[in-house]
C-alpha positions as CSV (number, residue, x, y, z in Angstrom):
1,X,0.0,0.0,0.0
2,X,2.7,2.5,1.0
3,X,4.7,1.6,-2.2
4,X,1.6,2.1,-4.4
5,X,0.8,5.4,-2.7
6,X,4.4,6.6,-3.1
7,X,4.4,5.8,-6.8
8,X,1.0,7.5,-7.2
9,X,2.3,10.7,-5.4
10,X,5.5,10.7,-7.5
11,X,3.4,10.4,-10.7
12,X,1.1,13.2,-9.6
13,X,4.1,15.5,-8.7
14,X,5.6,14.9,-12.1
15,X,2.3,15.6,-13.9
16,X,1.5,18.7,-11.9
17,X,5.1,20.0,-11.9
18,X,5.4,19.6,-15.6
19,X,1.9,20.9,-16.5
20,X,3.0,24.6,-16.3
21,X,6.5,24.1,-17.4
22,X,7.4,24.8,-21.0
23,X,8.6,21.7,-22.8
24,X,11.3,21.8,-25.4
25,X,10.3,21.4,-29.0
26,X,10.8,18.0,-30.6
27,X,14.3,17.5,-32.0
28,X,13.1,17.5,-35.6
29,X,11.5,21.0,-35.2
30,X,14.8,22.9,-34.8
31,X,14.8,26.0,-36.9
32,X,18.5,26.8,-36.6
33,X,20.1,27.0,-40.1
34,X,22.4,24.2,-41.0
35,X,26.0,25.3,-41.7
36,X,26.9,25.6,-45.4
37,X,29.3,23.0,-46.6
38,X,31.8,24.7,-48.9
39,X,33.1,23.1,-52.1
40,X,36.1,21.2,-50.7
41,X,39.5,20.8,-52.2
42,X,41.9,17.9,-51.1
43,X,45.6,18.6,-51.3
44,X,47.8,15.6,-50.9
45,X,51.5,16.0,-50.1
46,X,54.4,14.7,-48.1
47,X,56.0,16.2,-45.0
48,X,59.8,15.5,-44.7
49,X,60.9,14.4,-41.3
50,X,64.4,15.2,-39.8
51,X,65.7,11.7,-40.7
52,X,64.6,12.0,-44.3
53,X,61.5,9.9,-44.1
54,X,58.4,11.5,-45.6
55,X,54.9,11.3,-44.2
56,X,51.7,11.5,-46.3
57,X,49.1,14.1,-45.5
58,X,45.8,15.3,-47.0
59,X,44.7,18.8,-46.3
60,X,41.1,19.7,-46.9
61,X,40.3,23.4,-47.6
62,X,37.5,25.4,-49.1
63,X,38.0,25.3,-52.9
64,X,37.7,29.0,-53.3
65,X,39.7,30.1,-50.2
66,X,40.5,33.7,-50.7
67,X,44.1,34.7,-51.2
68,X,45.7,35.4,-47.9
69,X,42.9,33.7,-45.9
70,X,44.1,31.7,-42.9
71,X,42.1,29.0,-41.1
72,X,42.6,27.2,-37.8
73,X,43.2,23.5,-38.4
74,X,41.9,20.2,-37.0
75,X,44.7,17.5,-37.4
76,X,44.1,13.8,-37.3
77,X,46.9,11.2,-37.6
78,X,46.2,7.6,-38.2
79,X,47.8,4.3,-38.9
80,X,44.7,3.0,-40.8
81,X,45.1,4.8,-44.1
82,X,43.9,8.4,-44.2
83,X,42.1,7.8,-47.5
84,X,42.0,5.9,-50.8
85,X,42.6,7.4,-54.3
86,X,39.3,8.9,-55.5
87,X,37.6,8.5,-52.1
88,X,34.9,11.1,-51.6
89,X,35.2,13.8,-49.0
90,X,33.9,12.3,-45.7
91,X,31.5,13.7,-43.0
92,X,34.3,14.8,-40.6
93,X,36.0,16.9,-43.3
94,X,32.6,18.4,-44.3
95,X,31.7,19.1,-40.6
96,X,34.9,20.9,-39.8
97,X,35.1,22.9,-43.0
98,X,31.5,24.0,-42.6
99,X,32.5,25.5,-39.3
100,X,35.4,27.5,-40.6
101,X,38.3,25.1,-40.1
102,X,40.9,23.4,-42.4
103,X,41.1,19.6,-41.8
104,X,44.4,17.8,-42.1
105,X,44.6,14.0,-42.1
106,X,48.1,12.3,-41.9
107,X,49.3,8.7,-42.2
108,X,51.8,8.0,-39.4
109,X,55.2,6.6,-40.3
110,X,55.2,3.2,-42.0
111,X,51.4,3.2,-42.6
112,X,49.2,4.2,-45.5
113,X,51.2,6.2,-48.0
114,X,53.8,7.2,-45.5
115,X,57.3,5.9,-45.7
116,X,59.4,4.4,-42.9
117,X,58.5,1.7,-40.4
118,X,55.8,1.9,-37.8
119,X,56.8,0.3,-34.5
120,X,54.0,0.8,-31.9
121,X,51.8,3.5,-30.4
122,X,53.7,6.2,-28.4
123,X,57.1,5.1,-29.8
124,X,59.7,7.9,-29.4
125,X,59.8,8.2,-33.2
126,X,56.0,8.6,-33.4
127,X,56.1,11.3,-30.7
128,X,58.7,13.2,-32.7
129,X,56.8,12.7,-36.0
130,X,53.5,14.0,-34.6
131,X,55.3,17.1,-33.2
132,X,56.8,17.7,-36.7
133,X,53.4,17.4,-38.4
134,X,52.0,20.0,-36.0
135,X,54.9,22.3,-36.8
136,X,54.3,21.8,-40.5
137,X,50.6,22.5,-40.3
138,X,51.0,25.6,-38.2
139,X,53.4,27.2,-40.7
140,X,51.4,26.6,-43.9
141,X,50.2,29.6,-45.9
142,X,46.5,28.6,-45.4
143,X,47.0,28.1,-41.6
144,X,46.4,30.8,-39.0
145,X,48.9,29.0,-36.8
146,X,46.3,27.4,-34.5
147,X,46.1,23.6,-34.4
148,X,43.7,21.3,-32.6
149,X,43.3,17.5,-32.8
150,X,40.6,15.0,-32.2
151,X,40.4,11.2,-32.4
152,X,39.0,8.0,-31.1
153,X,41.0,4.9,-30.2
154,X,44.3,5.1,-32.1
155,X,43.6,8.6,-33.4
156,X,42.9,9.5,-29.8
157,X,46.4,8.4,-29.0
158,X,47.8,10.7,-31.7
159,X,45.5,13.5,-30.6
160,X,47.1,13.2,-27.2
161,X,50.6,13.3,-28.8
162,X,49.6,16.6,-30.5
163,X,48.9,18.0,-27.0
164,X,52.2,16.6,-25.7
165,X,54.1,18.2,-28.6
166,X,54.7,21.3,-26.6
167,X,54.1,23.4,-29.7
168,X,52.4,26.7,-28.7
169,X,50.2,26.4,-31.9
170,X,48.2,23.6,-30.2
171,X,45.1,25.1,-28.8
172,X,42.9,22.1,-28.0
173,X,42.9,18.3,-28.2
174,X,40.0,15.9,-27.8
175,X,41.4,12.3,-27.3
176,X,38.4,10.0,-27.0
177,X,38.6,6.4,-25.9
178,X,42.3,6.0,-26.4
179,X,43.9,2.6,-26.5
180,X,45.2,3.1,-23.0
181,X,45.6,5.7,-20.3
182,X,49.3,6.4,-20.1
183,X,49.3,7.4,-16.5
184,X,47.3,4.4,-15.1
185,X,48.2,1.8,-17.6
186,X,51.9,2.5,-18.3
187,X,53.5,4.2,-15.4
């Protein structure tokens, strides 16, 4: 009896309390304009490392970027091939470019179209390479010198390496669901 009464009172409080409250509109009724996705240009190139190895990178920019225009850049580094020849522009590239960013996607050493040998995540060589990629991105003519990184799993690892690069161009990193937590799993 007490349990039934308690549930009944709880339901009544919810009904009465919410009767006068304004409820949010259903998700599908949002009237905010969607960002415009610009026509996107992919520029593929190689970045030379200090030991002579070159790393492959794709940079996605608005096709009609005005001369002298500079954009902040979101950098992602992967060991799983940044893209295939003729691959269409993906949703991440479209998202970031529609919000005013350049998007750079690099193959780490020894993977994809990059040269050299890949050893393991967090290797001393990978740490140096990611720092060099950040430096390269920050100094490109289309870059405003601000670099951020985002990633999930392995690309979360490399996003964290972007943050650890010590480069003042790095403004934000979002490492999501990394392979491991360096502090708790490795130290």
